[in-house]
Residue frames relative to the residue before (quaternion, step in Angstrom):
aa qw qx qy qz dx dy dz
M 1.0000 0.0000 0.0000 0.0000 0.00 0.00 0.00
K 0.6634 0.5115 -0.3131 0.4474 3.57 0.89 -0.92
N 0.6476 0.5163 -0.3220 0.4587 3.59 0.98 -0.82
S 0.6431 0.5237 -0.3226 0.4561 3.57 1.03 -0.79
I 0.6462 0.5158 -0.3194 0.4631 3.58 1.01 -0.81
E 0.6706 0.4932 -0.2997 0.4660 3.57 0.91 -0.93
S 0.6457 0.5217 -0.3230 0.4544 3.58 1.01 -0.81
L 0.6677 0.4910 -0.3021 0.4711 3.57 0.97 -0.84
Q 0.6044 0.5511 -0.3531 0.4543 3.60 1.09 -0.68
R 0.6467 0.5110 -0.3178 0.4687 3.58 1.02 -0.81
E 0.6264 0.5315 -0.3387 0.4587 3.60 1.03 -0.76
I 0.6488 0.5139 -0.3166 0.4634 3.56 0.99 -0.86
D 0.6733 0.5042 -0.3004 0.4497 3.56 0.89 -0.91
R 0.7255 0.4506 -0.2471 0.4578 3.60 0.98 -0.81
F 0.5146 0.6628 -0.4211 0.3444 3.60 1.19 -0.38
I 0.2542 -0.7850 0.5530 0.1158 3.57 -0.68 1.14
I 0.0514 -0.7887 0.6125 -0.0100 3.57 -0.83 1.06
E 0.1142 0.8038 -0.5708 0.1222 3.55 -0.43 1.25
S 0.7659 0.2250 -0.1514 0.5829 3.59 1.27 0.06
T 0.6471 -0.5122 0.3853 0.4128 3.56 -1.24 0.26
E 0.6019 0.5541 -0.3605 0.4480 3.60 1.10 -0.62
Q 0.6772 0.4719 -0.2938 0.4820 3.60 0.94 -0.86
L 0.6025 0.5514 -0.3528 0.4566 3.58 1.12 -0.65
E 0.6703 0.4833 -0.2938 0.4804 3.58 0.96 -0.88
A 0.6252 0.5307 -0.3378 0.4618 3.59 1.04 -0.72
F 0.6186 0.5355 -0.3332 0.4686 3.57 1.08 -0.74
R 0.6645 0.5093 -0.3070 0.4525 3.59 0.92 -0.90
L 0.6838 0.4942 -0.2875 0.4533 3.56 0.93 -0.91
Q 0.6827 0.4973 -0.2986 0.4444 3.59 1.03 -0.72
F 0.8307 0.2675 -0.1035 0.4772 3.55 0.89 -0.90
M 0.8116 0.3915 -0.1526 0.4059 3.61 0.89 -0.86
V 0.5860 0.5828 -0.3914 0.4048 3.64 1.15 -0.26
R 0.7124 -0.4888 0.3020 0.4029 3.57 -1.28 0.29
K 0.7451 0.3124 -0.2121 0.5498 3.57 1.20 -0.42
G 0.3852 0.7437 -0.4619 0.2921 3.57 1.21 0.51
S 0.7503 -0.4179 0.2757 0.4318 3.55 -1.35 0.06
I 0.6603 0.5023 -0.3249 0.4540 3.60 0.95 -0.80
A 0.6428 0.5253 -0.3245 0.4534 3.58 0.98 -0.83
E 0.6231 0.5436 -0.3433 0.4455 3.59 1.04 -0.72
L 0.6480 0.5035 -0.3240 0.4707 3.59 1.03 -0.74
F 0.6136 0.5355 -0.3507 0.4623 3.59 1.08 -0.69
N 0.6406 0.5270 -0.3254 0.4540 3.60 1.05 -0.74
Q 0.6633 0.5144 -0.3062 0.4491 3.59 1.14 -0.60
L 0.4560 0.7007 -0.4446 0.3215 3.61 1.25 -0.12
K 0.6109 0.5777 -0.3550 0.4088 3.56 1.09 -0.63
N 0.6609 0.5006 -0.3059 0.4679 3.59 1.23 -0.42
V 0.5781 0.5812 -0.3671 0.4396 3.59 1.32 -0.14
S 0.5737 -0.6013 0.4290 0.3538 3.57 -1.07 0.75
P 0.6173 -0.5871 0.3729 0.3678 3.62 -1.04 0.73
T 0.6482 0.5314 -0.3350 0.4304 3.60 1.02 -0.67
E 0.7341 0.4086 -0.2286 0.4919 3.59 1.07 -0.70
R 0.4905 0.7097 -0.4115 0.2937 3.58 1.24 -0.41
P 0.6589 0.5035 -0.3462 0.4387 3.68 0.84 -0.75
V 0.6413 0.5358 -0.3289 0.4399 3.58 1.02 -0.80
F 0.7135 0.4348 -0.2627 0.4826 3.56 0.82 -1.00
G 0.5883 0.5662 -0.3695 0.4435 3.59 1.13 -0.56
Q 0.6518 0.5031 -0.3082 0.4765 3.57 1.02 -0.81
L 0.6436 0.5170 -0.3227 0.4630 3.59 1.00 -0.80
L 0.6554 0.5040 -0.3163 0.4652 3.59 1.01 -0.77
N 0.6252 0.5256 -0.3441 0.4631 3.60 1.01 -0.71
Q 0.6444 0.5069 -0.3184 0.4758 3.57 1.03 -0.77
L 0.6282 0.5316 -0.3291 0.4631 3.58 1.07 -0.76
K 0.6567 0.5051 -0.3074 0.4682 3.56 0.95 -0.89
L 0.6539 0.5142 -0.3099 0.4604 3.56 0.96 -0.86
S 0.6274 0.5408 -0.3285 0.4538 3.58 1.05 -0.79
A 0.6633 0.4951 -0.3049 0.4712 3.59 0.96 -0.86
E 0.6574 0.5133 -0.3173 0.4513 3.60 0.95 -0.85
K 0.6484 0.5159 -0.3217 0.4581 3.58 0.99 -0.82
K 0.6583 0.4974 -0.3214 0.4646 3.59 0.94 -0.82
Y 0.6339 0.5303 -0.3330 0.4541 3.58 0.99 -0.83
D 0.6852 0.4835 -0.2912 0.4603 3.60 0.82 -0.97
R 0.6545 0.5227 -0.3173 0.4447 3.58 0.98 -0.86
E 0.6981 0.4636 -0.2745 0.4716 3.57 0.87 -0.96
K 0.6254 0.5358 -0.3434 0.4516 3.60 1.05 -0.73
K 0.6530 0.5114 -0.3122 0.4632 3.56 0.98 -0.86
Q 0.6611 0.5086 -0.3115 0.4553 3.57 1.00 -0.80
L 0.6633 0.4931 -0.3079 0.4712 3.58 1.03 -0.75
D 0.6740 0.4977 -0.2961 0.4586 3.59 1.08 -0.68
T 0.6425 0.5132 -0.3237 0.4679 3.60 1.25 -0.38
P 0.3900 -0.7322 0.4976 0.2531 3.65 -0.57 1.04
S 0.2126 -0.7848 0.5711 0.1128 3.57 -0.92 0.92
S 0.7713 0.1581 -0.1258 0.6036 3.58 1.26 0.02
S 0.7165 -0.4422 0.3180 0.4359 3.53 -1.28 0.06
T 0.6631 0.5031 -0.3098 0.4596 3.60 1.14 -0.51
G 0.4792 -0.6811 0.4349 0.3426 3.56 1.25 -0.24
K 0.6216 0.5279 -0.3426 0.4665 3.58 1.25 0.15
K 0.5475 -0.6071 0.4651 0.3396 3.51 -1.17 0.62
H 0.3347 -0.7714 0.5129 0.1726 3.56 -0.76 1.08
L 0.0515 -0.7823 0.6208 0.0057 3.54 -0.90 0.93
D 0.2332 -0.7888 0.5590 0.1043 3.56 -0.53 1.22
L 0.2325 -0.8163 0.5190 0.1007 3.57 -0.24 1.28
T 0.6098 0.5673 -0.3577 0.4223 3.59 1.24 -0.19
L 0.4889 0.6627 -0.4445 0.3524 3.61 1.23 -0.16
P 0.4883 -0.6611 0.4729 0.3176 3.60 -0.97 0.77
G 0.5655 -0.6052 0.4413 0.3454 3.56 -1.18 0.55
R 0.5103 -0.6373 0.4849 0.3136 3.54 -1.25 0.42
Q 0.2491 -0.7836 0.5553 0.1248 3.54 -0.62 1.15
E 0.2938 -0.7573 0.5603 0.1618 3.55 -0.91 0.95
Y 0.1700 -0.7795 0.5987 0.0708 3.55 -0.93 0.97
S 0.2045 -0.7775 0.5841 0.1119 3.55 -0.90 0.90
G 0.4528 -0.6839 0.5027 0.2730 3.56 -0.98 0.83
S 0.1488 -0.7821 0.5992 0.0843 3.55 -1.25 0.34
E 0.5195 -0.6299 0.4832 0.3159 3.52 -1.23 0.49
H 0.5197 -0.6454 0.4636 0.3136 3.55 -0.96 0.91
P 0.5834 -0.6130 0.3891 0.3640 3.64 -0.96 0.79
V 0.6249 0.5265 -0.3542 0.4548 3.62 1.02 -0.67
Q 0.6725 0.4862 -0.2987 0.4713 3.57 0.97 -0.82
K 0.5839 0.5584 -0.3704 0.4584 3.57 1.12 -0.58
V 0.6903 0.4719 -0.2774 0.4732 3.56 0.84 -1.00
L 0.6520 0.5170 -0.3158 0.4559 3.57 0.94 -0.89
G 0.6338 0.5320 -0.3294 0.4547 3.58 1.01 -0.75
D 0.6476 0.5052 -0.3173 0.4740 3.58 1.01 -0.79
M 0.6382 0.5291 -0.3245 0.4555 3.57 0.98 -0.83
K 0.6508 0.5192 -0.3152 0.4556 3.57 0.90 -0.92
Q 0.6628 0.5174 -0.3101 0.4437 3.55 0.92 -0.92
I 0.6449 0.5236 -0.3245 0.4524 3.58 0.96 -0.83
F 0.7203 0.4363 -0.2640 0.4702 3.58 0.80 -0.96
R 0.5759 0.5586 -0.3882 0.4534 3.60 1.11 -0.51
S 0.6538 0.5231 -0.3157 0.4463 3.58 0.99 -0.82
M 0.6624 0.4766 -0.2974 0.4956 3.60 1.25 -0.37
G 0.6300 -0.5665 0.3330 0.4138 3.60 1.24 -0.01
F 0.4841 0.6538 -0.4459 0.3733 3.60 1.25 0.18
T 0.2473 -0.7231 0.6219 0.1708 3.54 -1.17 0.69
I 0.4684 -0.6812 0.4952 0.2671 3.58 -1.27 0.33
A 0.0514 -0.7795 0.6243 0.0005 3.55 -0.93 0.99
T 0.1032 -0.7878 0.6057 0.0426 3.57 -1.07 0.79
G 0.0878 -0.7923 0.6027 0.0366 3.54 -1.28 0.39
P 0.6873 -0.4971 0.3317 0.4129 3.60 -1.26 0.16
E 0.4553 -0.6689 0.5151 0.2828 3.56 -1.14 0.64
L 0.6569 0.3988 -0.2860 0.5723 3.58 1.25 -0.45
E 0.0162 -0.8675 0.4892 -0.0887 3.54 -0.19 1.36
R 0.5334 -0.6038 0.4898 0.3333 3.53 -1.32 0.36
D 0.5970 -0.5838 0.4274 0.3466 3.57 -1.11 0.76
S 0.6630 0.5288 -0.3139 0.4270 3.58 0.91 -0.89
Y 0.6807 0.4681 -0.2951 0.4801 3.60 0.99 -0.78
N 0.6929 0.4904 -0.2788 0.4490 3.58 1.02 -0.81
F 0.8160 0.2022 -0.0815 0.5353 3.62 1.08 -0.69
D 0.7326 0.4821 -0.2862 0.3859 3.58 0.42 -1.23
M 0.7493 0.4126 -0.2311 0.4636 3.57 0.69 -1.09
L 0.6492 0.4813 -0.3136 0.4986 3.56 1.31 -0.18
N 0.5661 -0.6633 0.3493 0.3429 3.56 1.26 0.54
F 0.3477 0.7082 -0.5329 0.3060 3.59 1.08 0.69
P 0.4388 -0.6871 0.5049 0.2836 3.62 -0.79 0.91
A 0.6432 -0.5525 0.3668 0.3826 3.57 -1.19 0.53
N 0.7503 0.3709 -0.2094 0.5057 3.61 1.08 -0.65
H 0.3107 0.7709 -0.5086 0.2246 3.62 1.17 0.41
P 0.5614 -0.6433 0.4001 0.3331 3.65 -0.90 0.89
A 0.6052 0.5876 -0.3656 0.3935 3.60 1.07 -0.64
R 0.6156 0.5499 -0.3486 0.4440 3.58 1.22 -0.38
D 0.5211 0.6568 -0.4129 0.3558 3.59 1.20 -0.29
M 0.6127 -0.5876 0.3920 0.3545 3.56 -1.11 0.67
Q 0.6216 0.5655 -0.3573 0.4076 3.61 1.10 -0.56
D 0.7311 0.3985 -0.2395 0.4994 3.61 1.19 -0.34
T 0.7847 0.3005 -0.1244 0.5277 3.58 1.10 -0.66
F 0.3424 -0.7019 0.5867 0.2142 3.54 -1.11 0.79
F 0.1024 -0.8052 0.5834 0.0281 3.57 -0.22 1.27
I 0.3292 -0.7214 0.5755 0.1999 3.55 -1.04 0.83
T 0.7555 0.0546 -0.0392 0.6517 3.55 1.11 -0.79
R 0.0429 -0.8024 0.5952 -0.0077 3.58 -1.03 0.75
N 0.2517 0.7441 -0.5709 0.2388 3.56 0.04 1.35
D 0.4756 -0.6861 0.4701 0.2865 3.57 -0.77 1.02
G 0.8191 0.2543 -0.2057 0.4713 3.51 -1.06 0.87
E 0.6794 0.4468 -0.2976 0.5001 3.60 1.25 0.09
D 0.5115 -0.6165 0.5005 0.3284 3.53 -1.29 0.45
N 0.1658 -0.8481 0.4987 0.0678 3.55 0.18 1.33
L 0.4159 -0.6678 0.5554 0.2694 3.52 -1.37 0.31
L 0.0324 0.7924 -0.6063 0.0593 3.54 -1.10 0.78
L 0.4980 -0.5709 0.5330 0.3769 3.52 -1.34 0.14
R 0.4952 -0.7104 0.3998 0.3004 3.55 -0.53 1.19
T 0.3557 -0.7513 0.5254 0.1820 3.57 -1.00 0.88
H 0.7657 0.0454 -0.0623 0.6385 3.56 1.34 -0.11
T 0.5333 -0.6294 0.4449 0.3486 3.60 -1.21 0.16
S 0.3455 0.7613 -0.4819 0.2624 3.60 1.24 0.26
P 0.5811 0.5719 -0.4064 0.4124 3.68 0.99 -0.50
V 0.5788 0.5638 -0.3851 0.4460 3.59 1.15 -0.51
Q 0.6134 0.5376 -0.3451 0.4644 3.59 1.07 -0.71
I 0.6296 0.5286 -0.3308 0.4634 3.59 0.99 -0.82
R 0.6664 0.5044 -0.3051 0.4565 3.57 0.87 -0.92
V 0.6462 0.5101 -0.3231 0.4666 3.58 0.99 -0.78
M 0.6819 0.4874 -0.2968 0.4576 3.60 0.88 -0.90
L 0.6439 0.5090 -0.3239 0.4705 3.58 1.13 -0.58
D 0.7404 0.4308 -0.2208 0.4664 3.58 1.04 -0.77
E 0.7873 0.2793 -0.1333 0.5333 3.60 1.10 -0.62
K 0.3814 -0.6911 0.5637 0.2432 3.52 -1.28 0.42
P 0.5701 -0.5826 0.4346 0.3829 3.62 -1.09 0.61
P 0.5188 -0.1238 -0.8422 -0.0785 1.52 -2.27 1.05
I 0.1529 -0.7677 0.6202 0.0516 3.54 -1.15 0.80
R 0.0989 0.7714 -0.6228 0.0852 3.56 -0.89 0.95
V 0.2161 0.7934 -0.5278 0.2128 3.58 -0.09 1.30
I 0.2032 -0.6958 0.6597 0.1983 3.51 -1.40 0.26
C 0.2054 -0.7897 0.5743 0.0661 3.56 -1.09 0.80
P 0.0060 -0.8144 0.5800 -0.0185 3.63 -0.07 1.21
G 0.3453 0.7526 -0.5267 0.1920 3.57 -1.17 0.48
K 0.6203 -0.5342 0.4300 0.3808 3.53 -1.39 0.08
V 0.0605 -0.7656 0.6392 0.0401 3.54 -1.17 0.67
Y 0.2641 -0.7808 0.5585 0.0932 3.55 -1.23 0.58
R 0.0556 0.7816 -0.6196 0.0455 3.55 -1.03 0.86
N 0.4489 -0.7032 0.4944 0.2441 3.52 -1.00 0.89
E 0.2546 0.7768 -0.5192 0.2495 3.54 0.41 1.31
A 0.5767 -0.5617 0.4629 0.3709 3.54 -1.27 0.42
I 0.3899 -0.7257 0.5207 0.2239 3.57 -0.89 0.96
S 0.1256 0.7701 -0.6124 0.1270 3.54 -0.87 1.04
A 0.7353 -0.3961 0.2991 0.4616 3.55 -1.30 -0.18
R 0.7642 0.3661 -0.1862 0.4973 3.61 1.14 -0.58
S 0.7877 0.2133 -0.1355 0.5619 3.63 1.20 -0.15
Y 0.0839 -0.7820 0.6174 0.0153 3.52 -1.20 0.65
C 0.5740 -0.6284 0.4062 0.3325 3.57 -1.18 0.51
V 0.7548 0.1843 -0.1469 0.6121 3.59 1.26 -0.22
F 0.1228 0.7819 -0.6023 0.1038 3.56 -0.95 0.85
H 0.4922 -0.6657 0.4860 0.2798 3.56 -1.30 0.09
Q 0.1081 -0.7803 0.6143 0.0457 3.53 -1.09 0.79
L 0.0922 -0.7301 0.6659 0.1224 3.50 -1.36 0.32
E 0.0403 -0.7985 0.6003 -0.0197 3.54 -0.66 1.15
G 0.1898 -0.7852 0.5818 0.0944 3.52 -1.20 0.60
L 0.0791 -0.7889 0.6092 0.0157 3.56 -1.19 0.64
Y 0.0192 0.7750 -0.6310 0.0284 3.55 -1.00 0.91
I 0.0134 0.7940 -0.6040 0.0681 3.57 -0.62 1.19
D 0.2908 0.7272 -0.5831 0.2158 3.58 -0.83 1.02
K 0.6372 -0.4950 0.3985 0.4361 3.55 -1.24 -0.09
H 0.8618 0.1253 -0.1129 0.4783 3.56 -1.11 0.83
V 0.3167 0.7182 -0.5518 0.2819 3.63 0.98 0.74
S 0.1115 -0.8224 0.5577 0.0133 3.58 -0.80 1.02
F 0.6743 -0.4760 0.3709 0.4255 3.55 -1.33 0.14
S 0.5928 0.5634 -0.3716 0.4394 3.59 1.12 -0.54
D 0.6062 0.5332 -0.3551 0.4713 3.61 1.12 -0.61
L 0.6288 0.5302 -0.3251 0.4667 3.55 1.05 -0.80
K 0.6777 0.4930 -0.3011 0.4549 3.59 0.82 -0.96
A 0.6421 0.5213 -0.3323 0.4534 3.60 0.96 -0.80
T 0.6477 0.5183 -0.3172 0.4596 3.58 1.01 -0.82
I 0.6773 0.4871 -0.2939 0.4665 3.59 0.90 -0.93
Y 0.6321 0.5250 -0.3353 0.4609 3.60 0.98 -0.82
S 0.6644 0.5056 -0.3099 0.4549 3.59 0.88 -0.93
F 0.6588 0.5041 -0.3133 0.4624 3.59 0.93 -0.86
A 0.6834 0.5117 -0.2996 0.4260 3.59 0.80 -1.03
K 0.6865 0.4831 -0.2990 0.4538 3.58 0.91 -0.84
Q 0.6575 0.4809 -0.3151 0.4869 3.58 1.12 -0.58
M 0.7048 0.4713 -0.2615 0.4613 3.56 1.07 -0.75
F 0.8201 0.2591 -0.0929 0.5016 3.58 0.86 -0.95
G 0.6632 -0.5005 0.3096 0.4625 3.60 1.25 -0.04
S 0.6014 -0.6225 0.3802 0.3261 3.54 -1.11 0.73
T 0.6779 0.4995 -0.3029 0.4464 3.62 1.15 -0.44
V 0.4590 0.7020 -0.4507 0.3056 3.60 1.21 -0.11
Q 0.2360 -0.7525 0.5991 0.1382 3.56 -1.15 0.71
L 0.2161 -0.7846 0.5734 0.0947 3.56 -1.12 0.75
R 0.0333 -0.7595 0.6446 0.0812 3.51 -1.31 0.34
F 0.2681 -0.7452 0.5941 0.1406 3.55 -1.08 0.84
R 0.1063 -0.7927 0.5993 0.0337 3.57 -0.82 1.05
P 0.5003 -0.6452 0.4719 0.3328 3.63 -0.85 0.84
S 0.0313 0.7901 -0.6088 0.0647 3.55 -1.01 0.87
F 0.3468 -0.7186 0.5521 0.2417 3.57 -1.29 -0.24
F 0.0878 0.7318 -0.6734 0.0574 3.53 -1.06 0.93
P 0.5495 -0.6522 0.3984 0.3375 3.62 -0.87 0.83
F 0.7462 0.4357 -0.2188 0.4534 3.57 1.05 -0.72
T 0.7440 0.2985 -0.2276 0.5528 3.63 1.22 0.07
E 0.0949 0.7752 -0.6204 0.0713 3.54 -1.20 0.63
P 0.4597 -0.3142 -0.7996 0.2249 1.59 -1.08 2.27
S 0.3111 -0.7446 0.5673 0.1642 3.54 -1.32 0.41
A 0.0471 -0.7972 0.6018 0.0111 3.55 -1.21 0.52
E 0.2566 -0.7002 0.6348 0.2025 3.50 -1.35 0.38
V 0.2618 -0.7886 0.5464 0.1047 3.55 -0.98 0.89
D 0.1207 -0.7760 0.6179 0.0381 3.55 -0.96 0.99
V 0.1789 -0.7389 0.6343 0.1403 3.53 -1.28 0.49
T 0.6110 -0.5421 0.4185 0.3972 3.54 -1.21 0.46
C 0.5595 -0.6287 0.4267 0.3312 3.57 -0.96 0.91
Y 0.4209 -0.7353 0.4786 0.2305 3.56 -0.75 1.08
L 0.6409 0.5470 -0.3296 0.4259 3.60 1.17 -0.50
C 0.8144 0.2430 -0.1049 0.5165 3.55 0.82 -1.02
G 0.4437 -0.7111 0.4529 0.3041 3.61 1.22 -0.08
G 0.7134 -0.4470 0.2581 0.4740 3.58 1.15 0.50
K 0.5214 0.6592 -0.4092 0.3552 3.60 1.23 0.01
G 0.5420 -0.6100 0.4066 0.4109 3.57 1.16 -0.57
C 0.1764 0.7734 -0.5892 0.1534 3.56 -0.78 1.05
R 0.7398 -0.4080 0.2868 0.4516 3.57 -1.32 -0.05
V 0.6525 0.5404 -0.3211 0.4232 3.57 0.96 -0.87
C 0.7637 0.3319 -0.1868 0.5212 3.60 0.92 -0.88
K 0.4443 -0.7209 0.4264 0.3178 3.57 1.32 0.25
K 0.6700 -0.5504 0.2644 0.4222 3.55 1.01 1.00
S 0.5276 0.6526 -0.4093 0.3579 3.61 1.22 0.16
G 0.4141 -0.7131 0.4701 0.3146 3.58 1.14 -0.59
W 0.7232 0.3857 -0.2223 0.5280 3.58 1.32 -0.08
L 0.1387 -0.7643 0.6244 0.0825 3.54 -1.24 0.61
E 0.3896 -0.7220 0.5220 0.2332 3.58 -0.82 1.00
I 0.1248 -0.8194 0.5569 0.0533 3.59 -0.88 0.92
L 0.8295 -0.0646 0.0656 0.5509 3.63 1.01 -0.58
G 0.3065 -0.6895 0.6148 0.2295 3.50 -1.43 0.16
C 0.0070 0.8142 -0.5780 0.0533 3.57 -1.06 0.68
G 0.1603 0.7903 -0.5863 0.0777 3.55 -1.29 0.01
M 0.5931 -0.5374 0.4525 0.3933 3.53 -1.36 0.00
V 0.5391 -0.6474 0.4277 0.3275 3.58 -0.86 0.98
H 0.4750 -0.6911 0.4705 0.2745 3.56 -0.82 1.07
P 0.5642 -0.6186 0.4222 0.3474 3.64 -0.95 0.81
N 0.6172 0.5548 -0.3548 0.4305 3.60 1.03 -0.69
V 0.6281 0.5279 -0.3350 0.4633 3.58 1.06 -0.72
L 0.6434 0.5132 -0.3214 0.4684 3.57 0.98 -0.82
R 0.6583 0.5076 -0.3147 0.4581 3.58 0.93 -0.87
N 0.6352 0.5429 -0.3303 0.4389 3.58 1.00 -0.81
C 0.7308 0.3811 -0.2151 0.5239 3.57 1.19 -0.55
S 0.5163 -0.6815 0.3857 0.3468 3.59 1.29 0.44
I 0.4798 0.6036 -0.4721 0.4273 3.55 1.03 0.90
D 0.4175 -0.7335 0.4854 0.2281 3.56 -0.72 1.08
P 0.3111 -0.7782 0.5105 0.1923 3.66 -0.47 1.12
D 0.5938 0.5545 -0.3771 0.4447 3.60 1.21 -0.23
E 0.7120 0.4140 -0.2394 0.5141 3.57 1.24 -0.44
Y 0.8021 0.2020 -0.0802 0.5562 3.55 1.02 -0.83
S 0.0605 -0.7518 0.6544 0.0536 3.51 -1.31 0.51
G 0.0011 -0.8207 0.5712 -0.0084 3.55 -1.21 0.19
F 0.2904 -0.7312 0.5819 0.2061 3.52 -1.33 0.12
A 0.1372 -0.7633 0.6261 0.0810 3.54 -1.32 0.44
F 0.0246 -0.7818 0.6229 0.0135 3.55 -1.21 0.52
G 0.0575 -0.7992 0.5978 0.0253 3.55 -1.22 0.45
M 0.0126 -0.8058 0.5912 -0.0315 3.56 -1.00 0.83
G 0.4551 -0.6697 0.5165 0.2787 3.55 -1.23 0.51
V 0.3810 -0.7394 0.5112 0.2165 3.57 -0.67 1.10
D 0.6435 0.5403 -0.3267 0.4326 3.58 0.97 -0.86
R 0.6459 0.5149 -0.3273 0.4589 3.59 0.95 -0.82
T 0.6423 0.5134 -0.3256 0.4668 3.57 0.99 -0.80
A 0.6290 0.5253 -0.3322 0.4670 3.60 1.06 -0.74
L 0.6237 0.5342 -0.3377 0.4599 3.58 1.01 -0.78
L 0.6668 0.5023 -0.3003 0.4615 3.56 0.96 -0.88
R 0.6849 0.5049 -0.3013 0.4304 3.55 0.84 -1.00
Y 0.8046 0.3036 -0.1374 0.4915 3.59 0.82 -0.99
K 0.4361 -0.7373 0.4349 0.2776 3.59 1.31 0.30
I 0.3191 0.7210 -0.5320 0.3087 3.56 0.90 1.03
D 0.2645 -0.8227 0.4890 0.1185 3.59 -0.69 1.04
D 0.7452 0.3060 -0.2033 0.5565 3.63 1.24 0.09
I 0.3718 -0.7662 0.4798 0.2110 3.59 -0.46 1.21
R 0.5674 0.6179 -0.3822 0.3876 3.58 1.16 -0.49
L 0.5733 0.6018 -0.3787 0.4071 3.59 1.15 -0.52
L 0.6241 0.5637 -0.3411 0.4201 3.59 1.13 -0.57
F 0.7572 0.3835 -0.1901 0.4934 3.59 1.20 -0.49
E 0.5690 0.6253 -0.3775 0.3778 3.60 1.23 -0.09
N 0.2783 -0.7928 0.4983 0.2139 3.61 1.25 -0.31
D 0.2537 0.7560 -0.5486 0.2512 3.55 0.96 0.91
V 0.4443 -0.7253 0.4608 0.2533 3.57 -0.57 1.19
R 0.6125 0.5712 -0.3525 0.4175 3.58 1.04 -0.71
M 0.6830 0.4430 -0.2805 0.5085 3.57 1.12 -0.63
L 0.6948 0.5002 -0.2899 0.4279 3.58 0.85 -0.97
E 0.6360 0.5540 -0.3444 0.4122 3.62 1.01 -0.72
Q 0.5483 0.6090 -0.4029 0.4076 3.60 1.21 -0.23
F 0.7196 0.4216 -0.2412 0.4963 3.59 1.23 -0.38
S 0.3693 0.7593 -0.4672 0.2621 3.58 1.22 0.47
Q 0.6424 0.5206 -0.3326 0.4536 3.57 1.20 -0.32
């Protein structure tokens, strides 16, 4: 009964009345003794006594809605809109174009990433973009003189020596710290979100961008578990034929650390302008969680181990959609965004 009432209400709302003939057709369809509304009133006897008052009230509202529309349209038709007494219709007016919204390319890529890691058993964790200095640097094993602490790289909100200053987070790793402080292993989370760095804006870098980081803490977690996770993600994200290579690197919060490259999607590894003739494109950094980080979060590194990884979502979007300027992702130019409406 409720579905029938709602369906009939939509018919009433959509009924177009532009002439006296259409007005009369509206009355005959909905308002006469054998009309659609009257038929629903006749069906009330089949409704249980407990529900009858509710549906009776809905039908009265439906009838009132039809009567109001009839009276409103009749009054408008009876009111002359020109010297001839007829409603004027300008046939030269352009038609109304319908615009459909679309998902931003960064959100498309981020959604795919989330889905892939969810299928591996990762949950999603989020945290504040305005972060404490200790969570962003200290607890992640950043030395006191690390370059990332310099004002040229970090947007500090407060900057007083010897205090836990506030800043705009430079990565989503502080979310990992918060999770490790609040939860006990095993932990398997991804941390997506915006990050901020005080960098010069160019075609390849921006002061705000998106990251997705992952963390897995449990007993007997090894580097082979990390490699298997990255391989599975890369093949689902970039295709089953993609090749990977791990290069030794350094991050304060992981040891050992590595950077991961995939074969260039444009040239297939042959070398082109995008990959700088190398045939490879860097997609993420990763490594085994440093014991100091575990200790800072009251997790025993002799009992537990884990891996972490992080990647730029915007860079992946540039690769997927062959966009050569990262600034286009933040300008909200409709001409660019409408290309992703399909």
